[in-house]
Structure formats: C-alpha cells, structure tokens
N, C-alpha and C positions, 0 to 999 in steps of 0.2 A: 881586391874585389872578391877573390875566390874565398877569402876569410870571412868577409861579410856575408856572402851567400851561405857559407857553412854555418855561421851564427844564426842566420835567418832560418834555415832549415831546422836547426836544432831547437830553436825556440817555439816551433809549432808542435803543440802537444795533442791537438784534436785530429791529426792526420798521421798516419804511418807513411813516412817518405824515406825511401831507401833505394839503393842502386843494386842492379844485378849485372853480372858479366854476361857475355853472349850465350853461356851455357846455363844460365840461371842461378848461379851461386851469388850469395849476398856479399856485396863489396862495401856497403855503408849502411848506417842504421841510426835514425834520429830518436830523440826522447819521445816523440809522439808514437813511434813504432813500439818502443818499450812499454809505454803506458797501455796502448791498445792490445798488444799481443802478449805482454808479460815477460818477454825475453830481453836480457841485457845484450849489449853489443857484443860482448865477449862470447855469448852463447850462441850467436847466429852468424857472425862474420865467418865467411868461408864455407858456410853450409848451404845446401841447395834449398831454394825458396819453396820447394814442394813440401817441406816440413810443415808448412802452414795450411795445407790442404787436408781434407778429410780422408780417411782411409778409402772411401768409396770413390772419391774423385781421383785419388792417385792411381787406384786400380783401373780406372777408365782412361787414364793418360791424359787427364785434363791439363796438368801443369805444362806439359810439352805442347799441347794444343794451343793453349793461351799464348805462349811465346811465339809459336809459328804464325799465329794470326797477327800479333803485334809486329813481328818482323816483316811479314808480307804487306800489311796494310798500313804499317806506321803506328797504329795505335789499337789498343784493345780496351773496350769499356764493358763492364759486366757487373752483375750483382750475384753474389754467391755466399755460401757458408764457409767460414774460416775457423780454425781451431787455435785456442790460446794455449799458453804454456801449461796451464792447469787442466787442460783437456776440455774446458767449456767451449761452446760454439758461439759465434756471433755472426750476425748478417753483415756482410761487407760490400761496400761499393767500391769497385776496383777500376783503376785506370793505369794502363801500362803503355809507355811511349818507347819506341825503338830509338836508340841513340847512334847516330852515324857520324863518321869523320868527314872531312872535306872531300875525300875520295869516294864516299858513299859506302864505305865499309862499316858493318855493324860492329860497334864496340861495347855495346851493353843495352840495358834497359832501365828507364826511370819508372819506379812503381810508387803509386799513391793509393793507399787503402784508408777507408773511412768506416767507423763503426756506425751503422744505421739500423741497429737492432731495435731500438725504441720506436723509431719512425715506421720500420717495417711492421712491427706488431700493431701499431696504431692503424696502419693501412689495411693489414689483414682483418682487424677487428671491424673497421669501417666497412670493408667489403663484405664481411660476414653479415653485419647488421643489414646492409643494403640488400643482401641476398635474402635474408629472412624476411625483411620488409616486402621485397618483390613477391616471395612465396605467399606472404599473408595477403597482400593486396590481390594478387592473381587468384588466390584460393577462395575469395569471397564472391560467389556468382550472383548473389542477390542484391549487391550494391555496386553502383557505379562509383568508383574512386578514381578521381581525376586530379591532375595537377595543371594549374594555369599559370601563365606569366602574368606580370603586372598589367598588361593590356587586355587580359582575359582570353588569350589564345591557348589552346589546349597543348600541353607538353607531354603529358603521360595519360594513357588510356587503358585501364584494365579489362580483364575478360568479362567482368560483371557488367561494365559499361557496354561492351559489345552485346552481351546477353540481353540487357534491358532495352537498349535503343536500336540494335541491329546494325550499327555502324562498326566496321572493323577499324583497327588503329590506323592503317594507311590511308583510310577515307577521311579521318577526322583530325588527325594531328596537324597542327599549325592553324586550324580553323578557330574562329571566335566561339565561345560557349554559347552565345546567343542562338546559335544554330540548333542547339539541344531543345530549345523551348518552342512552343506553339507558334507556328508561322502566321497565325492570325494575330499575334502580338507584335507590335512595332518594337524595333530594338530599344526605343526609349523607355518601354515598359519594363525591360529586363535590367537595363544599366543600373537603376536604383539599388538592385541587390549588391552589386560590387561597391557602390558608393557607401551603403550602409555597413558592409563588411569592412571596408577600409577605415571608416570612422569608428565603429564600435568593436572591431576584432572578429565578430561572427555575425551571421544573419542566417535565420531559418524561416522557411515558409513552405507552403504547398502551392504548386503551380503546374498548370496543365502543360504537358510536353507532347511532342510527336516522334514516333519511331521513324526509321528509314522507310518503312512501307506505308507511311502516311497515317497510321492508326494513332489515336490519342490515348494517353494515360496520365494519371494523376501522380506527379512526382513530389515526394518529400525531399526538400532541398536543405542541406546544411552547407554553408559557405564560410570559409575561414580564412582571414588574411594572414600571410606568412611574412613575419618581420624579423630582422636580426636584433641583436642586442642594442644596436644603436637606433632601432626604430625604422630602418630602411625597408621598404615594401619589396619583397622578392617575388611575389605572386600570390596565388590563392590555391587552397585545397577545397574541392567540392565533392560532396558525397550525395548521390541521388538514389532514391529507393522508390520503386513502384508500389504505391499504396492504394491503387485503384480497387482491387478486390477487398482490402481491409476496410476502406471507407464505406463501400457498398455493404459489407457485412455489418459494420457499426450502425449504419443508417437502418438497415433491416432489423437490427436488434433493438434499436431505439424505438422503432415503430411497433415492434412486438411487445416491448415493455409498456408502451403507452396503452396498447390494447389490453394487456394483462391488468394494469392499473385501472383502467376503465371497467373491465370484468369484475375486478375485486370490489370496486365501488358498487356496481350493481348488485354483487352478491351480498355485500354488507348491508345495502339498502334493503334487499329482499329479506335478509335475516332480521333486521331491525323491525320492518313492517310486520312480518309474521310474528315475531316475538311480542311486539306491542299489542297485536291483536289477541294474542294468547293471554297476556297480562289482563287486558281489559275484559276479555271473556271470563276470566276468574271473577272479576269484580261484578260483571253483569249477572253471573250465575248467582252470587251472593244477594244481589238486589232482587233478581227474579224469585229466588227461594223465599226471601223475607216477605215480598209482596204477596205471593201466593199463600203463604201461611196466614198473612194478615187478612187476606180476602176470606179464607176459610173461617178464621176467627170471627170476622164480621157477620159472615152468614149464620154463624152459631149464636150470635149476639154477644159474643165475648169482647166488648169494646176495649177494655183495659189491655188485654194480651194483644189485640190487634194494633193498638197504638205502640206497643213495645216493638213489634216486628216492623212497623213503619219506621220507627226511630232507627232500627238496625239497617233498613234500606237507605235511609238518609245518610247514615254514617258511611255506608259503602259508596254512595254518590260522592260524599265529601272526600273520601279517600281516592276515588277516581279523579277528582279535580286535583288533589294533591300530586297524583301520578302525572297528570298533564303537565302541572307546573314544573315538576321535576325534570320531565323530558325537555320542556322549553329551556330550563336552566341548564341542562346538559348541553343542549344545542347552542345556546347563547352565551355560555360561561357566566351566567348571572350569579351574584353572590347569594349565599344562604342567609337564612333569617334565625340565628341562634337565640336561644332563651334558656333559663334556668328550669330544667325539667325534673319533676318528681318521677323518678324511673318506675318504681313499683306500681303506682296508680296507673301510669301509662300502659304498662303491660297488662294489668288487670282489665283495663278498659277495652282491650282487644281480645280478651279471652274467647267470647262468643264468636267473634269474626274468625279467629284462627281455627277454632273447632269446626265451624262450618266450612271453611275454606279447604282443610285438609281431608274432610269427609269422614264417613262413619268407621272406615277400616283402620284409621289411624287414632291411637289414643294419645291425648295431649295432656301432659302432666306439667304442673307449675311448681317450682321451688324457689319462692321469692324470699330473700332475706328480711328479717324483721327490722333490720336497721334501716331508717330512712336514708335513701340515696337520692341526691340531687346532682344532675349532670348538666353541662353546658353544651348545647347542641341545637340543631334545628329539629323541632319535635316532629314535624310532618315527615322529614326524611328518615327520622329514626323509626317511625311507624312503618314507612315503606321498606325499610331495611329489615325490620322484624317480619313483615308479611312475605318479603322475598325469600328470607331464610326458611320460613315455615313451608312455603310452596316447594322450595328446593328439597327440603326434607321429605315432603309428601311424594315428589317425583322419584325420590331415591328408594321409596318403600312401596313398589307397585303391588305387592302382595299383603300390604298392611304392616304395621309395626308401632313403635312408640316414639313420640316426638317430645323432648323435654325442654322446657324453658326455664332458665335459672338466672337468678340475680345474685351478686355478692360484691363485697368490697374488696379491693386489691390493696394489700398492705405493701409498704415500701420495703427496702432491704433490711431496715432495722426493726421492722415488725410494728412501727408506730406510724400513725397517720394514714389517711386514706387518699392516696394520690388519684386513683381511678375507681370507677364502678364498673363492674363487668356484667354485660348481658350475654348469656350463653344459649345457643340453640343447638341441640344434639339430637341426632336420629340414630337408629339402629339399622340403617339400610344397607344398600349394595357397597357404599363406599367408593373411594377413588384410588387409582394407582399413584404412585409417587410423581410420575410424569405428568398425569392429568392434574393432580393438585398443584404443580408447579406452574401451570397456565391458567389456574382457575380464576385469578383476578384480572386477566387480560381482556380488553374490550372485545366483544363479539365472539369470545371463545365459549363454546357450549358443546356438550355431548348429547343434547336433546335432538330428537328429529327435526327436520326442517319445519319451521312454522311454529314450533312449540317452546320457543325461548329466544330472547334477543341476545343473550350472551353479555347483557349489560348489568344484570343484577349485582353480581359480586364485584364487578369493576366499579360501579357506582357506590356500592357500599365501601370499597377500599378508598376511593376518592373522598367520600363523605367523612370517613374516619381521619383521613389526613388533614382535611380542612378543619375538623373539629379538635385538632391537636391530640387525637387518640391514635389507636392502632387496631389492627385486626389479626387474629391468628386463626389458622385452619389446621385441624388435625384430622387425617383420614387414612384408611387402609382398606383394601378390597375385602369385603365380607364383614367389616367391623364398624360400619357406620361412619358418620362425619360429625365433627364438633367444631363449631365456629364460635369464637370468643371476640366480642366487641369491647374494647377498653375506652371508656368515655371519661374525659376529665370532670372531676366533681366541682361542684359550685356551692356557694352558700346563699340561700334565698334572701332576697331583700325584704327586710321587715315592712318597709314602706310600700312594697309592690302590691298591686291589686289582689284581691282574693283569687284562690285557685280556680283556674279555668277548666273547661272540659278536658278529659283525658289526662288530668293531673299535670298540667303545664301551668307554671307560674312565670308570666312574661316580665322580663327586665330589659332594660336598654342594652343592646349588644355592645 
C-alpha cells in the first residue's frame, strides 16, 4: 500500500508534494516538485524548506511562522511568492498539513505547492481592467452609465447617473429601470425598449424622464443587450444623456435658420424687383428719347427722320418684350428658341441702341470681322446678353471711357476650322478684383447699389451660353477694365430657309 502511495505521489507532475520533518527539513521530494521548483531530490533532501522562500520572506521570519500556524491549527493555506532553482519567482498556492502520530505528537508536515502564476497574472489583469473600467465609468459625469440584470433591475450606478437623476446608488440599486422614466408613462410604454434591445441587440431613443426632485428632462437613451458567446442574455447596459438644452438649442437654431432663409428670400426678391425696374428704366429711357426726338422732327416737318426714331422706339419696345419673356423663361425654366443667326448683322442692328444706352460720355467702337459668322443660339437672348454687357461696361466707366464690341472666328487647336464664333465686349473701366470676378456669374451677386441691378445679368448670360453649347470667359483686373468673351457654336445656314429676317436672323428648325 505504501509503495502504491509513493508511486501515485511521484506520478503527479502539476503539484509539488513533499514531506518536512518537525523542524522544516525536506524528507521527501516528488517529480512534480522537481518540475515546478527546478531542484532534484538529491539537491534538496535534508535541506530546510526556507530555501524556497524569497530573501525578504526569510528575513521576516515567514518560514517559521507558517510552520507554527500549521502546527497550532493543523493546516496552513496561503498564496505567496516562491523562488525556483534558477532564481526566478512564481506565484504559489501553498497548503501545509501537520502530521501527528496516534499519541498526538508532531512527526512532520505534508506540503503541497501549486504554480498559479498564469492564473494570478490573469486575475491581476482582470482586476486592473475592472479598476480602469470603474475609473472610466465613474469619471464621466455627463452620462448615466448603468448595468441591469435580465429583468431590468439596476445592478450598477455611476456618479454620472447620480448627477443627472439625483438618485444616489443606495436609493436606486435593485430597482427596476422603469423608475428612471417619466411617471406619466405606464411601465408598458417602457418595456418595449428592453424587448427591442433583446431582439436586435441595441435600442436607441429619446424619452422624457424625471429626476428625483420631480423635474423632467429629455433623455437620450442607448440600451444594449449583453449576451455571452452562447447567446445567453446576462443583462443590459444603458447609457442616458440629458439632451434637454441641446434639443432646445437645435430647435432655436432651426427657427433662426428659417427666419434667415425667409429674410434672404425677401432680400433676393427686393434685389430682383429693384434690378428689373432698373433694366426696364434703361429701355424706357431709350423709348422716351426716341419718341421725343421723333416729336421734334415731326414739329419741324421732317417726317422721314421722325419715322426712323419711331422705329427705334418700336425696337426698344420689342426688346422690353424680349426681356419680359426671358424673365418668365428664367422663372418657369422654359426652353429657349434657337436659330441660325448671322452674328455681324445682329450686332450692327444694335449699334444705335447701344450708343444711346451707354450715353454720350462713352465712346462705342465696333471691330467686326469681315468673315461671315453664323451661330446657333436664341437671337433674342443674344441681343439681351449684348445689351447687358454694354450696360455693365457703362456702369464700370462712371467718368466716361471706351466700350469696344468685337467679333472673330475661333480656330481649333490645329488652326483649321471654325468651331466657335466669339462676341467680345470690352471696357476700360474700373475693373474687378479676383475675388469679385470669381462670384460674377452667381445669381443675385452684384456690386451695384441697391435697386440698380438684379445681379442676374451675368448669371443669365452664363446659363444661356451653357444651354447654347458655348462658354463665356471673363478677364478683369482693378483699374484695367473688363473683357467678356462669348463663345458661340457656329452653324451653316439652310439654303432652303426663308430669307433673312430682321436683325440678321435666319430661322431654322431647332
């Protein structure tokens, strides 16, 4: 029987099992002890077991204290550091039993030691993680972070929860989370939160809640179900944030934004109204001037000259009608009416109107290419674009200057073929800065005083060019004037089309 017991003890390699005499000297040594501590039996038999203690523990008298406790109480259990043969330390779980004979005399000690270093390190890491988690949770005063059991009872309550709700942990632990929500709500209205979280893993909502003092606050709630790897529900984590002030600020901001948008619409409408009035005033001035001169010619008996100025007035009226149609087209997004237009004749037909529009202080020069140019676009809108550019040039030269109108063919990169015809309007006025020029084509953008421009002229020209498959370029610098180039796609007149109409327009089916 003793031999079997000895073989059993020797076969255990995960535990150091050995015997000590009453004074603590090693009297037996199993293979597990050799594996754990690194000593062979010949190296330890007859030596005092204090050799396995650290220097500090030996200096403190711990080996003798342990044996005294085991002798007095019959057993000693403890956890401490031990030293291996190579000097390394390991965490040991120690059990020492006092062995007595039938007469009760102490004959020695049975000692069992287990290396629990890995378990101890894992436990220490877990405790450190939990400590950091507690520090993190308790260090967030603006969020209530709570842990609930599967029935929704509160198991953990952080300082942020106390700060938001007014409840101390001893007042709320063990209570159902329903207590956190508005007492005007029945529990049935809150339970679906937990049902949804259990079904989908998470649930988020805004919900009115009450503090301990009875005041209400809007809570932003995030509820998450906590399940293990097997899908077993172990409870819920709930995060609550007071968003009452934030939501009120957002509502106020939204109301302010609405008021701002309304004010911007009114301002844009005012600019549009004043600008349209300004544009029509220019046309009315041309009509009035032509009719006054016609009346003077009639009074002088010069009927032929009078009819000429009446024709000028009619042309201005027609352009006013064109402007009205263009405004309606802009408002209603109506399509344009493109045609094959003889560019130079159209520009020549507007010479008198342009000269009268810009006034006597502005010299208007024309440099039209001798090459016939036909472009495909809406002729009425092209006239309006030319008139707008002339007026912009006039306004940029308050003390007078020169306005130059030019046409030319635009060669492609090979120097062959005429892909575009270019209409150029250039002034030597005050010019624009780079920043102003960058915004020149934006709707309602204008540097003119209130009521003296819609801010739509260049933006409508830009849209017109895009619709016409062309492009517009603007070059300007302060004190060096402005040059606007309209690139219009060329077209070939249809030989079967009707004869040339007024203003050099040859109509074709678009």
